[in-house]
C-alpha positions as CSV (number, residue, x, y, z in Angstrom):
1,X,-11.1,-20.7,17.0
2,X,-12.6,-22.8,19.7
3,X,-9.7,-24.5,21.5
4,X,-9.5,-26.8,24.5
5,X,-6.1,-26.9,26.6
6,X,-6.2,-30.1,28.9
7,X,-4.9,-30.1,32.5
8,X,-2.6,-32.9,33.4
9,X,-4.8,-35.7,35.2
10,X,-4.7,-35.7,38.9
11,X,-6.8,-38.0,41.2
12,X,-10.5,-38.1,40.0
13,X,-12.2,-35.0,41.8
14,X,-15.5,-33.3,41.6
15,X,-14.3,-29.7,42.7
16,X,-16.2,-26.6,43.4
17,X,-14.5,-23.3,43.8
18,X,-15.8,-20.0,45.3
19,X,-14.7,-16.6,44.3
20,X,-12.2,-14.5,46.1
21,X,-10.5,-17.5,46.0
22,X,-11.9,-20.6,47.6
23,X,-14.4,-22.8,49.5
24,X,-14.8,-26.0,47.8
25,X,-16.5,-29.6,48.2
26,X,-14.5,-32.8,47.0
27,X,-15.3,-36.2,46.0
28,X,-12.3,-38.3,45.0
29,X,-12.3,-41.5,43.2
30,X,-8.8,-43.1,43.3
31,X,-9.7,-45.8,40.7
32,X,-10.4,-43.2,37.8
33,X,-8.6,-39.9,36.7
34,X,-9.6,-37.1,34.5
35,X,-8.5,-34.0,33.1
36,X,-9.8,-30.5,33.0
37,X,-9.5,-28.3,30.3
38,X,-9.5,-24.5,29.7
39,X,-11.6,-23.5,26.6
40,X,-9.9,-20.5,24.8
41,X,-12.3,-19.0,22.4
42,X,-12.1,-15.2,21.2
43,X,-15.8,-14.4,20.9
44,X,-16.9,-16.0,24.4
45,X,-14.1,-14.3,26.3
46,X,-14.9,-11.1,24.5
47,X,-18.9,-11.4,25.8
48,X,-18.0,-12.2,29.1
49,X,-15.1,-9.7,29.3
50,X,-18.0,-7.2,28.2
51,X,-19.8,-8.1,31.2
52,X,-17.1,-8.3,33.9
53,X,-15.1,-5.1,33.0
54,X,-17.9,-2.4,34.1
55,X,-18.1,-4.5,37.4
56,X,-14.7,-4.3,38.2
57,X,-14.6,-0.6,37.6
58,X,-17.5,-0.3,39.7
59,X,-15.4,-1.9,42.5
60,X,-12.4,0.5,41.7
61,X,-10.5,-2.2,40.0
62,X,-8.5,-1.9,36.5
63,X,-11.2,-3.1,34.0
64,X,-8.5,-3.2,31.5
65,X,-6.8,-6.0,33.4
66,X,-9.7,-8.5,33.5
67,X,-8.8,-11.6,31.9
68,X,-11.6,-14.2,31.4
69,X,-11.1,-18.1,31.4
70,X,-13.4,-20.7,30.4
71,X,-13.3,-24.2,32.3
72,X,-15.0,-27.1,30.4
73,X,-16.8,-28.5,33.2
74,X,-20.6,-29.5,33.6
75,X,-20.4,-28.0,37.3
76,X,-22.5,-24.8,37.8
77,X,-19.7,-22.6,39.2
78,X,-17.3,-19.5,38.8
79,X,-14.2,-18.2,40.8
80,X,-11.8,-15.4,40.7
81,X,-8.2,-16.0,41.1
82,X,-4.7,-14.7,40.8
83,X,-5.4,-11.0,40.4
84,X,-8.4,-10.4,38.2
85,X,-8.7,-13.6,36.3
86,X,-12.4,-14.6,36.4
87,X,-12.8,-18.4,35.8
88,X,-16.4,-19.5,34.9
89,X,-17.4,-23.0,34.2
90,X,-19.3,-23.9,30.9
91,X,-22.1,-25.1,33.1
92,X,-22.9,-22.2,34.7
93,X,-23.0,-20.5,31.3
94,X,-25.2,-23.1,29.8
95,X,-27.4,-23.0,32.8
96,X,-27.9,-19.3,32.9
97,X,-31.5,-17.9,31.3
98,X,-29.9,-14.6,30.5
99,X,-26.9,-12.3,30.5
100,X,-28.1,-10.7,34.0
101,X,-27.8,-13.9,35.6
102,X,-24.1,-14.1,34.6
103,X,-23.3,-10.6,35.4
104,X,-25.0,-11.4,38.8
105,X,-22.6,-14.0,39.4
106,X,-19.6,-12.2,38.2
107,X,-20.6,-9.1,40.5
108,X,-20.9,-11.4,43.7
109,X,-17.3,-12.9,42.8
110,X,-15.9,-9.4,42.7
111,X,-17.4,-8.7,45.8
112,X,-15.1,-11.3,47.3
113,X,-12.1,-9.7,45.7
114,X,-13.0,-5.8,46.8
115,X,-13.8,-7.5,50.4
116,X,-10.2,-9.2,50.8
117,X,-11.9,-12.8,51.5
118,X,-9.3,-15.6,51.6
119,X,-6.6,-12.9,50.7
120,X,-3.7,-14.9,52.0
121,X,-4.3,-17.8,49.1
122,X,-5.3,-14.8,46.5
123,X,-1.7,-13.6,47.1
124,X,-0.2,-17.0,46.6
125,X,-1.9,-17.2,43.2
126,X,-1.4,-13.7,42.0
127,X,1.6,-14.3,39.9
128,X,0.7,-17.9,38.7
129,X,-0.4,-18.4,35.0
130,X,-3.9,-19.7,34.6
131,X,-3.4,-23.3,34.0
132,X,-1.2,-23.2,37.2
133,X,-4.1,-21.6,39.0
134,X,-6.5,-24.4,38.0
135,X,-3.8,-27.1,38.9
136,X,-3.1,-25.6,42.1
137,X,-6.9,-25.4,43.2
138,X,-7.2,-28.8,41.8
139,X,-4.5,-30.2,43.9
140,X,-5.9,-28.1,47.0
141,X,-9.0,-29.7,46.5
142,X,-7.2,-33.2,46.3
143,X,-5.4,-32.4,49.6
144,X,-8.4,-31.7,51.4
145,X,-10.1,-34.9,50.2
146,X,-7.2,-37.1,50.7
147,X,-5.4,-35.8,53.6
148,X,-2.8,-34.1,51.6
149,X,-1.3,-37.1,50.6
150,X,-0.9,-38.6,46.9
151,X,-1.8,-36.3,43.9
152,X,-2.8,-33.4,46.0
153,X,0.2,-33.0,48.0
154,X,2.1,-33.2,44.6
155,X,0.6,-30.4,42.8
156,X,0.6,-27.9,45.6
157,X,3.1,-27.0,48.6
158,X,1.5,-26.4,52.1
159,X,-1.0,-29.0,51.1
160,X,-3.4,-30.1,53.9
161,X,-3.0,-27.0,56.7
162,X,-3.0,-24.1,53.8
163,X,-6.5,-26.0,52.6
164,X,-7.7,-26.4,56.2
165,X,-6.8,-22.6,57.1
166,X,-8.5,-21.4,53.7
167,X,-12.0,-23.4,54.7
168,X,-11.7,-22.0,58.2
169,X,-11.6,-18.6,57.1
170,X,-14.7,-19.1,54.8
171,X,-18.2,-18.0,56.2
172,X,-21.5,-17.3,55.4
173,X,-21.1,-13.9,56.5
174,X,-18.5,-13.3,53.3
175,X,-21.0,-14.7,51.1
176,X,-23.7,-12.2,52.4
177,X,-21.1,-9.1,52.2
178,X,-20.4,-10.4,48.7
179,X,-23.9,-10.3,47.9
180,X,-24.2,-6.7,49.2
181,X,-21.3,-5.4,47.4
182,X,-22.2,-7.3,44.2
183,X,-25.5,-5.5,44.3
184,X,-23.8,-2.0,44.7
185,X,-21.6,-2.8,41.7
186,X,-24.6,-3.8,39.5
187,X,-26.4,-0.8,40.6
188,X,-23.3,1.5,39.6
189,X,-23.5,0.0,36.5
190,X,-27.2,0.3,36.0
191,X,-27.7,-3.3,35.7
192,X,-30.7,-5.2,37.5
193,X,-29.6,-7.2,40.3
194,X,-32.7,-9.6,39.6
195,X,-30.2,-11.8,37.8
196,X,-28.1,-12.6,41.1
197,X,-31.5,-13.2,42.9
198,X,-32.9,-15.4,40.3
199,X,-30.1,-17.4,39.8
200,X,-29.4,-18.0,43.6
201,X,-33.4,-18.9,43.9
202,X,-33.0,-21.4,41.2
203,X,-30.4,-23.1,43.1
204,X,-32.0,-22.7,46.6
205,X,-34.4,-25.3,45.9
206,X,-31.6,-27.8,45.8
207,X,-30.8,-27.2,49.3
208,X,-32.7,-30.3,50.7
209,X,-31.1,-32.4,48.1
210,X,-27.9,-34.6,49.2
211,X,-24.5,-33.1,48.4
212,X,-23.8,-35.2,45.8
213,X,-26.9,-34.1,43.8
214,X,-26.6,-30.3,44.3
215,X,-25.0,-28.0,41.9
216,X,-21.1,-27.3,42.9
217,X,-22.2,-23.3,43.0
218,X,-24.4,-24.0,45.9
219,X,-21.9,-26.2,47.7
220,X,-19.3,-23.4,47.6
221,X,-21.7,-20.6,48.0
222,X,-24.0,-21.9,51.2
223,X,-27.5,-20.1,51.2
224,X,-29.4,-19.3,54.1
225,X,-33.0,-18.1,54.2
226,X,-32.0,-15.1,55.9
227,X,-29.3,-14.2,53.2
228,X,-31.8,-14.8,50.3
229,X,-34.4,-12.9,52.2
230,X,-32.1,-10.0,52.5
231,X,-31.0,-10.2,48.9
232,X,-34.6,-10.2,47.7
233,X,-35.2,-6.9,49.9
234,X,-32.1,-5.2,48.5
235,X,-33.1,-6.1,45.0
236,X,-36.8,-4.8,45.3
237,X,-35.4,-1.6,46.7
238,X,-32.8,-1.2,43.8
239,X,-34.0,1.5,41.3
240,X,-32.7,-0.5,38.5
241,X,-34.5,-3.4,39.6
242,X,-36.7,-3.6,36.3
243,X,-33.9,-2.6,33.7
244,X,-33.8,-5.1,31.0
245,X,-30.9,-6.2,28.9
246,X,-30.4,-4.8,25.2
247,X,-31.5,-6.4,22.1
248,X,-27.6,-6.4,21.5
249,X,-26.7,-8.3,24.7
250,X,-29.7,-10.7,24.7
251,X,-28.4,-11.7,21.1
252,X,-24.8,-12.2,22.0
253,X,-26.0,-14.3,24.8
254,X,-27.8,-16.3,22.4
255,X,-25.0,-16.8,20.2
256,X,-22.6,-17.7,23.4
257,X,-25.0,-20.3,24.3
258,X,-25.3,-21.8,20.7
259,X,-21.6,-21.7,20.1
260,X,-20.8,-23.7,23.5
261,X,-23.7,-26.0,22.9
262,X,-22.5,-26.9,19.4
263,X,-19.1,-27.5,20.5
264,X,-19.9,-29.3,23.7
265,X,-23.0,-31.2,23.1
266,X,-23.4,-34.1,20.6
267,X,-24.5,-33.1,17.4
268,X,-27.7,-35.1,17.7
269,X,-28.6,-32.9,20.7
270,X,-27.8,-29.4,18.9
271,X,-30.0,-30.6,15.9
272,X,-33.0,-31.3,18.3
273,X,-32.7,-28.1,20.0
274,X,-31.9,-25.9,16.8
275,X,-34.1,-27.7,14.3
276,X,-33.8,-26.5,10.4
277,X,-37.1,-24.7,10.7
278,X,-35.2,-22.3,13.1
279,X,-33.6,-19.8,10.7
280,X,-32.3,-17.4,13.6
281,X,-28.6,-16.5,13.7
282,X,-28.0,-18.6,16.5
283,X,-29.6,-21.6,15.2
284,X,-27.6,-21.5,12.3
285,X,-24.6,-20.7,13.9
286,X,-24.9,-24.0,16.1
287,X,-26.0,-26.0,13.5
288,X,-23.1,-25.1,11.4
289,X,-20.8,-26.2,14.3
290,X,-22.9,-29.6,14.7
291,X,-22.3,-30.1,11.1
292,X,-18.9,-29.8,11.4
293,X,-18.3,-32.2,14.2
294,X,-20.5,-34.5,12.1
295,X,-17.8,-34.2,9.2
296,X,-20.7,-32.8,7.1
297,X,-18.5,-30.1,5.7
298,X,-20.7,-28.8,2.8
299,X,-23.6,-28.5,5.3
300,X,-21.2,-26.6,7.8
301,X,-20.1,-24.2,5.3
302,X,-23.7,-23.6,3.8
303,X,-24.8,-22.5,7.4
304,X,-21.8,-20.2,8.0
305,X,-21.6,-18.8,4.6
306,X,-25.4,-18.0,5.1
307,X,-24.5,-15.8,8.3
308,X,-21.3,-14.0,6.6
309,X,-23.6,-13.1,3.8
310,X,-25.9,-11.3,6.1
311,X,-23.4,-10.1,8.7
312,X,-20.1,-9.5,6.4
313,X,-18.3,-7.6,9.3
314,X,-18.6,-10.1,12.0
315,X,-15.2,-11.3,12.8
316,X,-16.5,-14.8,14.7
317,X,-18.4,-16.1,11.5
318,X,-15.2,-15.8,9.5
319,X,-13.5,-17.3,12.2
320,X,-15.6,-20.3,12.2
321,X,-15.7,-20.8,8.6
322,X,-11.6,-20.7,8.7
323,X,-11.9,-23.4,11.6
324,X,-14.1,-25.5,9.4
325,X,-12.1,-25.2,6.3
326,X,-8.7,-25.8,8.3
327,X,-10.1,-28.7,10.3
328,X,-11.2,-30.4,7.2
329,X,-7.9,-30.2,5.8
330,X,-8.3,-27.4,3.4
331,X,-5.6,-25.4,5.1
332,X,-4.7,-23.1,2.2
333,X,-8.4,-21.9,1.7
334,X,-8.8,-21.3,5.7
335,X,-6.1,-18.6,5.5
336,X,-8.4,-16.0,4.0
337,X,-11.5,-16.1,6.4
338,X,-9.2,-16.1,9.3
339,X,-7.0,-13.4,8.2
340,X,-10.4,-11.5,7.5
341,X,-11.3,-12.3,11.1
342,X,-8.1,-10.7,12.3
343,X,-8.5,-7.6,10.0
344,X,-12.0,-7.0,11.8
345,X,-10.9,-7.4,15.5
346,X,-7.2,-7.2,15.4
347,X,-6.6,-6.9,19.1
348,X,-8.1,-10.4,19.9
349,X,-5.2,-12.7,20.6
350,X,-7.1,-15.9,20.0
351,X,-8.0,-14.8,16.5
352,X,-4.3,-14.3,15.6
353,X,-3.5,-17.7,17.1
354,X,-6.0,-19.5,14.8
355,X,-4.6,-17.7,11.7
356,X,-0.9,-18.5,12.6
357,X,-1.7,-22.1,13.3
358,X,-3.0,-22.2,9.7
359,X,-0.2,-20.4,8.3
360,X,2.2,-22.7,9.8
361,X,0.4,-25.7,8.3
362,X,0.8,-24.7,4.9
363,X,4.6,-25.4,5.0
364,X,5.2,-22.1,3.2
365,X,8.2,-20.2,4.2
366,X,6.6,-16.7,3.7
367,X,3.4,-17.9,5.6
368,X,5.6,-19.3,8.6
369,X,7.2,-16.1,8.7
370,X,3.8,-14.1,8.9
371,X,2.8,-16.7,11.5
372,X,5.7,-15.9,13.8
373,X,4.9,-12.1,13.8
374,X,1.2,-12.9,14.7
375,X,2.2,-15.4,17.5
376,X,4.7,-12.9,19.1
377,X,1.6,-10.4,19.4
378,X,-0.2,-13.4,20.8
379,X,2.3,-14.0,23.6
380,X,2.8,-10.2,24.1
381,X,-0.9,-9.8,25.1
382,X,-1.3,-13.1,26.5
383,X,1.8,-14.8,28.4
384,X,-0.5,-17.8,29.1
385,X,-1.2,-18.8,25.8
386,X,0.3,-22.2,25.9
387,X,-0.7,-22.9,22.4
388,X,0.9,-19.8,21.0
389,X,4.1,-20.8,22.8
390,X,4.0,-24.3,21.3
391,X,3.2,-22.9,17.5
392,X,6.1,-20.4,18.3
393,X,8.4,-23.2,18.8
394,X,7.5,-24.9,15.6
395,X,7.5,-21.8,13.5
396,X,11.1,-20.5,14.6
397,X,12.3,-24.1,14.1
398,X,11.1,-24.1,10.5
399,X,12.6,-20.6,10.2
400,X,16.2,-21.6,11.3
401,X,15.8,-19.8,14.5
402,X,16.8,-22.4,16.8
403,X,17.9,-20.4,19.9
404,X,14.1,-18.7,20.1
405,X,12.5,-22.2,19.2
406,X,14.0,-23.8,22.1
407,X,13.1,-20.7,24.3
408,X,9.6,-20.9,23.2
409,X,9.7,-24.7,24.0
410,X,10.8,-23.8,27.3
411,X,8.0,-21.1,27.9
412,X,5.5,-23.7,27.0
413,X,6.8,-26.6,29.2
414,X,7.0,-24.4,32.1
415,X,3.7,-23.2,31.8
416,X,2.2,-26.7,31.8
417,X,4.3,-27.9,34.8
418,X,6.9,-29.8,32.8
419,X,9.8,-28.5,34.7
420,X,12.2,-30.9,33.5
421,X,11.6,-30.3,30.0
422,X,11.4,-26.7,30.4
423,X,14.9,-26.9,32.1
424,X,16.3,-28.9,29.2
425,X,14.8,-26.5,26.5
426,X,15.9,-23.4,28.3
427,X,19.5,-24.9,28.7
428,X,19.5,-25.3,24.8
429,X,18.2,-21.6,24.5
430,X,21.1,-20.5,26.7
431,X,23.8,-22.1,24.4
432,X,22.4,-20.8,21.3
433,X,21.3,-17.3,22.0
434,X,23.6,-14.4,22.4
435,X,24.7,-14.1,26.0
436,X,23.3,-11.2,27.7
437,X,20.3,-10.8,25.0
438,X,16.8,-10.8,26.0
439,X,16.0,-14.3,25.3
440,X,19.2,-15.5,27.0
441,X,18.1,-13.7,30.2
442,X,14.6,-15.2,29.8
443,X,16.1,-18.7,29.2
444,X,18.1,-18.1,32.6
445,X,15.1,-17.2,34.5
446,X,13.1,-20.4,33.4
447,X,16.1,-22.7,34.0
448,X,16.1,-21.4,37.6
449,X,12.4,-21.6,38.0
450,X,12.4,-24.9,36.8
451,X,15.2,-26.2,39.0
452,X,13.8,-24.8,42.1
453,X,12.7,-27.4,44.7
454,X,9.7,-27.2,46.9
455,X,10.3,-26.6,50.2
């Protein structure tokens, strides 16, 4: 299912992040606030992961450890933080014209990691969970813009001095080095480096614009004529310069954009972009989502059923059908397609999460126990899945396992930054669970972490 998990609001900021870990431009409006959300979607993460994994391998990094996170923001940007976690803004995905442009950006970001750029902050964030990384970088942005006072200083320790040191370490030289490394990784994976060049050239025309009118990627990845000229020369000499994406890659990318646009844009825009005369799979996919958002559930199911009839082994079509049924109140009917999605792609944690959420909502004891099994698998594979911890707390509670319910609540709260609540629930878990058991020991860890004071 397509899920949005919001960050706690901080001072209103327009942030931009550079890979490797950081360079950013900030605008703060103290009169307003907004929240930043991470989008979790198995299909989108799978597609972006297929782009990233070979590039990480080419850089000598573990491709199996790549973790994709999507940030819901119209900004055109991307960054890598906390090890091998790739954060990509929805604005970049929707602005890209083809998969190779996204691959080019990721290759550049991997170049920052392999080059050790801004390694001190990288090490600082290595062990943080994904939402904490986003929150920390937001706080760092606020600290730069507000002189480390107010919201930014409350989010991170170190504040202004760390931020200033990070920015001082950033240079155009590192950007050029990341370009060259990225081209090497693209060549190693027999991918055309034209995508990176085309993407930067599209943004290059904006250099003459005022700062607040430029795309954030350009602000955090400053271009220079010499840098672009060198990149153009490297691309022209690549033996893979004219390699085209496969039909499957192009199809998957069109699906990705159709799905993102369907969920993030107003239905009226989606219907204009994908009129009924367009019977391609991406168009039907987008219209199904738009009809669902318009509460026209019959039309939404009609579009997705046509896709399932044509592609019966596609897990994500079954997943969307289950989401439509679940969110339209037909919870029991949602179980079948959601279970089919899991059967078709059992290693995707977010598919299991969607099924478990529906199972819990049935209020059936047997389904609740099945949900616990699925959610245990989810958190084993994705410890940062705050939604799974929250649902586990509910499921364990209904099953009478109150100690594990309290522990799951503690896990959820520590990950979203609610230390007081985390400490409270961890204390409850410590009292209810057998002393010395794995759950009891974990509760002790959370109590300690939640009780620590900032230096």
